[in-house]
C-alpha positions in Angstrom: 0.0 0.0 0.0 2.7 2.4 1.0 4.7 1.8 -2.2 1.6 2.0 -4.4 0.4 5.3 -2.9 3.9 6.9 -3.2 4.1 5.8 -6.8 0.7 7.2 -7.5 1.9 10.6 -6.3 4.8 10.7 -8.7 4.3 12.7 -11.9 4.9 10.2 -14.7 6.8 12.0 -17.4 6.4 10.7 -20.9 9.0 11.1 -23.6 8.8 10.5 -27.3 10.1 7.2 -28.6 13.7 7.4 -29.5 14.8 7.5 -33.1 18.0 5.7 -32.1 17.8 1.9 -32.5 19.0 -0.2 -29.5 21.1 -3.1 -30.5 21.8 -6.3 -28.6 23.5 -9.6 -29.7 20.1 -11.0 -30.8 19.2 -8.3 -33.3 22.6 -6.9 -34.3 23.3 -9.0 -37.3 19.8 -8.7 -38.7 19.7 -4.9 -38.4 23.3 -4.0 -39.1 24.8 -6.7 -41.3 21.9 -8.3 -43.2 19.6 -5.4 -43.8 21.5 -4.1 -46.8 21.4 -0.6 -45.2 24.3 1.4 -43.9 24.4 1.9 -40.1 26.2 4.2 -37.8 26.6 2.5 -34.5 27.7 4.0 -31.2 29.2 1.7 -28.7 28.7 3.3 -25.3 28.7 2.6 -21.5 26.0 4.0 -19.2 28.7 5.3 -16.7 30.7 7.1 -19.4 30.7 10.9 -19.1 31.5 11.5 -22.7 28.7 9.1 -23.7 26.3 11.1 -21.6 27.4 14.3 -23.3 27.0 12.7 -26.7 23.5 11.2 -26.0 21.4 14.3 -26.8 23.4 15.1 -29.9 23.1 11.5 -31.1 19.4 11.5 -30.5 19.0 14.7 -32.5 21.1 13.2 -35.3 18.8 10.2 -35.5 15.7 12.4 -35.5 17.1 14.5 -38.3 17.6 11.4 -40.5 14.5 9.5 -39.4 12.7 10.5 -42.6 15.2 8.2 -44.4 15.1 5.2 -42.0 14.7 2.9 -44.9 18.0 4.1 -46.3 20.2 4.6 -43.2 20.1 3.5 -39.5 21.4 5.3 -36.5 21.9 2.8 -33.7 23.7 2.2 -30.4 25.0 -0.7 -28.3 25.4 -0.7 -24.5 28.8 -2.3 -24.8 29.1 -2.6 -21.0 26.0 -4.8 -20.8 26.8 -6.5 -24.2 30.6 -6.9 -23.9 30.7 -9.6 -26.6 29.6 -7.1 -29.2 32.3 -4.7 -28.1 35.0 -7.4 -28.3 33.7 -8.6 -31.6 34.3 -5.2 -33.2 37.5 -4.2 -31.3 35.9 -1.6 -29.1 38.5 -0.4 -26.5 37.0 2.9 -25.3 33.7 4.8 -25.0 32.1 6.2 -26.9 33.3 4.5 -30.1 31.4 5.2 -33.3 31.6 2.7 -36.2 30.2 2.9 -39.7 28.8 -0.3 -41.3 28.2 0.1 -45.1 25.5 -2.6 -45.2 27.7 -4.8 -47.5 30.6 -5.8 -45.3 30.8 -7.0 -41.7 34.0 -5.0 -41.3 33.2 -1.4 -40.2 35.2 1.7 -40.4 35.9 4.0 -37.5 34.3 7.4 -37.2 37.0 9.8 -36.1 35.6 13.3 -36.6 33.8 15.7 -34.3 31.0 14.6 -32.0 28.9 17.7 -32.7 25.7 17.5 -34.7 27.2 19.4 -37.7 30.1 17.0 -38.1 28.1 13.8 -37.6 25.4 15.0 -40.1 28.1 15.9 -42.7 29.6 12.4 -42.3 26.3 10.7 -43.0 25.5 13.0 -45.9 28.9 12.2 -47.4 28.4 8.5 -47.0 24.8 8.3 -48.2 24.0 11.5 -50.2 21.2 12.2 -47.8 20.5 15.7 -46.4 19.3 15.9 -42.8 15.9 17.4 -42.2 16.1 19.9 -39.4 13.0 20.4 -37.3 11.8 24.0 -36.8 13.7 25.3 -33.9 11.6 26.2 -30.9 12.2 29.6 -29.2 15.4 29.3 -27.2 15.3 29.7 -23.4 19.1 30.4 -23.4 19.8 34.1 -22.8 22.6 35.4 -25.0 24.6 38.0 -23.1 26.8 40.7 -24.4 28.9 43.4 -22.7 25.9 45.4 -21.8 23.4 42.7 -20.8 26.0 40.8 -18.8 26.3 43.8 -16.4 22.5 43.9 -16.1 21.9 40.2 -15.4 24.9 39.3 -13.2 24.7 40.3 -9.6 20.9 40.7 -9.6 18.2 38.6 -8.1 18.9 35.5 -10.2 21.4 32.6 -10.0 23.1 32.6 -13.4 25.1 29.9 -15.1 27.0 31.1 -18.2 28.7 29.1 -20.9 31.5 31.1 -22.6 31.8 29.7 -26.1 33.3 30.3 -29.6 31.7 29.5 -32.9 34.5 27.3 -34.2 34.8 25.2 -31.0 33.9 21.6 -31.5 33.2 21.0 -27.8 31.0 24.1 -27.7 28.9 22.6 -30.6 28.6 19.4 -28.6 27.5 21.4 -25.6 25.0 23.5 -27.5 22.0 21.1 -27.5 22.6 20.1 -23.9 22.6 23.8 -22.9 19.3 24.3 -24.7 17.8 21.4 -22.8 19.2 22.7 -19.6 17.5 26.0 -20.2 14.2 24.3 -21.0 14.5 22.3 -17.7 14.8 25.5 -15.7 12.5 27.7 -17.8 9.9 27.6 -15.0 12.3 28.8 -12.4 12.0 32.6 -12.3 15.2 33.1 -10.3 17.5 30.9 -12.4 19.0 32.0 -15.7 20.8 29.8 -18.2 23.0 32.0 -20.4 25.7 32.0 -23.0 28.4 34.5 -24.1 29.9 34.3 -27.6 33.4 35.1 -26.3 34.6 36.1 -29.8 31.7 38.4 -30.7 32.7 42.1 -31.0 30.0 43.0 -28.5 31.1 40.4 -25.9 34.9 40.2 -26.2 35.4 42.7 -23.3 33.3 40.5 -20.9 35.2 37.4 -21.9 38.5 39.1 -21.3 37.5 40.5 -18.0 36.4 37.0 -16.9 39.8 35.6 -17.8 38.4 33.1 -20.4 41.3 31.2 -22.0 39.6 28.1 -23.3 36.2 27.0 -24.6 33.7 26.2 -23.4 34.2 27.7 -20.0 31.3 27.5 -17.6 30.8 29.8 -14.7 28.1 30.1 -12.0 27.2 33.5 -10.6 25.2 33.3 -7.3 22.3 35.8 -7.0 23.5 39.1 -5.6 27.2 38.4 -6.5 29.5 39.3 -9.4 32.1 36.8 -8.2 31.8 33.5 -10.1 32.4 29.9 -9.3 34.0 28.0 -12.1 32.1 24.8 -13.0 34.4 21.8 -13.3 31.9 19.0 -13.4 30.6 16.8 -16.2 28.9 18.4 -19.2 26.0 16.0 -19.3 22.5 17.4 -18.7 22.1 15.3 -15.6 25.3 16.6 -14.0 24.5 20.2 -14.8 20.9 19.9 -13.5 22.3 18.4 -10.2 24.8 21.2 -9.9 22.3 24.0 -10.4 19.9 22.4 -7.9 22.6 22.3 -5.4 23.7 25.9 -6.0 20.3 27.5 -6.4 18.3 25.3 -4.0 15.9 24.2 -6.8 14.4 20.7 -7.3 14.4 20.2 -11.0 14.8 16.9 -12.8 16.1 16.3 -16.3 13.3 17.4 -18.6 11.8 20.1 -16.3 9.9 18.0 -13.8 10.3 18.3 -10.0 11.9 15.8 -7.6 10.1 14.2 -4.7 11.3 16.8 -2.2 10.0 19.9 -4.1 7.5 21.8 -1.9 8.3 19.9 1.2 9.7 21.8 4.2 12.0 20.0 6.5 11.1 22.0 9.6 7.4 21.0 9.2 8.1 17.4 8.1 9.2 16.7 11.6 5.7 17.5 12.8 4.2 15.2 10.2 6.6 12.5 11.3 5.4 13.0 14.9 1.8 12.5 13.7 2.5 9.5 11.5 4.4 7.9 14.4 1.3 8.0 16.6 1.1 11.6 17.9 -2.3 13.0 18.7 -3.8 14.9 15.7 -5.1 17.8 17.8 -1.8 18.3 19.6 0.3 18.2 16.4 -2.2 20.4 14.6 -1.7 23.2 17.1 2.1 22.8 17.1 2.4 22.9 13.3 0.1 26.0 13.2 2.4 27.8 15.5 5.6 26.7 13.7 4.2 27.7 10.3 3.7 31.3 11.2 7.5 31.9 11.3 8.1 30.2 7.9 8.1 32.3 4.8 7.2 29.6 2.3 3.9 29.4 0.4 3.6 25.7 1.1 3.8 26.1 4.9 0.1 26.9 4.9 -0.6 23.7 2.8 0.8 21.6 5.7 -1.7 23.4 8.0 -4.5 22.8 5.6 -3.8 19.1 5.4 -4.0 18.8 9.2 -7.2 20.8 9.3 -8.7 18.5 6.6 -7.6 15.4 8.5 -9.4 16.6 11.6 -12.6 16.6 9.6 -12.0 13.5 7.5 -9.3 10.8 8.3 -9.4 9.6 4.6 -8.6 13.1 3.2 -4.9 12.3 2.3 -5.7 9.2 0.3 -8.6 10.8 -1.5 -6.8 14.1 -2.3 -3.7 12.2 -3.4 -5.7 10.3 -6.0 -7.4 13.5 -7.2 -4.1 15.3 -7.7 -2.6 12.2 -9.4 -5.6 12.1 -11.8 -5.1 15.7 -12.7 -1.4 15.2 -13.4 -2.0 12.1 -15.5 -4.7 13.8 -17.5 -2.2 16.5 -18.7 -2.9 19.7 -20.5 -2.0 21.8 -17.6 0.2 24.9 -17.6 3.7 24.3 -16.3 3.1 26.4 -13.2 0.1 24.3 -12.4 2.0 21.1 -12.8 4.6 22.4 -10.4 2.0 23.3 -7.9 0.2 20.0 -8.0 3.5 18.1 -7.8 4.6 20.0 -4.7 1.3 19.4 -3.0 1.5 15.7 -3.9 5.0 15.6 -2.4 3.7 17.0 0.9 0.8 14.6 1.0 3.3 11.7 0.5 4.7 12.6 3.9 1.4 11.4 5.5 1.5 8.0 3.8 2.8 6.2 6.9 -0.3 7.2 8.8 -2.6 6.2 6.0 -0.9 2.8 6.0 -1.4 2.5 9.8 -5.1 3.3 9.6 -5.6 0.7 6.8 -3.9 -2.0 8.9 -6.0 -1.2 11.9 -9.2 -1.5 9.8 
């Protein structure tokens, strides 16, 4: 019961089916060697940082050639889980990209850039096909120049800035990740994902003042400060999201959702724990009301509301949890509403232990 209710409170994010074909020993020969179609295969490992960085670029590559899936295949192999395939084709590091021409079982190595432009050019050269780019959605990345940098940095937002150069291959690889990062935090009013073209005439002075000597260089500027912290972690979306959450006290997950702690307040969770451990409802209700008055957080009053509702109806938590979960599953809600419902669901989940206890007594 406890597991089921907690699971029902989670917002189930849905993602479009991947255009990248997953290969395993059972289907590798049929798809790659016997289909008569050329195939680009990435041999990767889930723990590999460079593989994580390549993942969104590779996905975009597959999407841009999906219209010609009867003429070329973009695929990948988890060579950590399927070591025999890695050994079979001499894979010694990750990620390794190999091109199979559809005629021979001996592939050639791909040794060019891992940015979308380089990968697309390679496939076009091999097949004569031209990628079809999807219409670009409006970017949530803020491009800063010498003037706007002074305006945005040191204000009421936490700002993370990527200093890039147009010719830089690593910058091109980072670009789609940076766009996704900006989308993930687009509903956070006090977080800004920004870029500076360090070689643009209207931004060179800023890059020089920041001591930029290599690309990309990523710096985090805490709200109210012009003193940056240089980011030295991984360049995968997951690593960057975790970093910003830590620095900005946000609770985002990759893709823009919220984690299970969003909305919850540790100082008030202790009162919920007291109640779920057998504390008298009336006593805890008075205590949390008094404690909430000194907490400047919108959701402090929601804790109080839940206790008030429980005093009227012991089944309130379970009923309300199901209602919120139904709304979230139905979809079609504004991002701000999804955030609100998710935070309330997270708070309700703190009462699950008591719900379980009542069920067992019945």
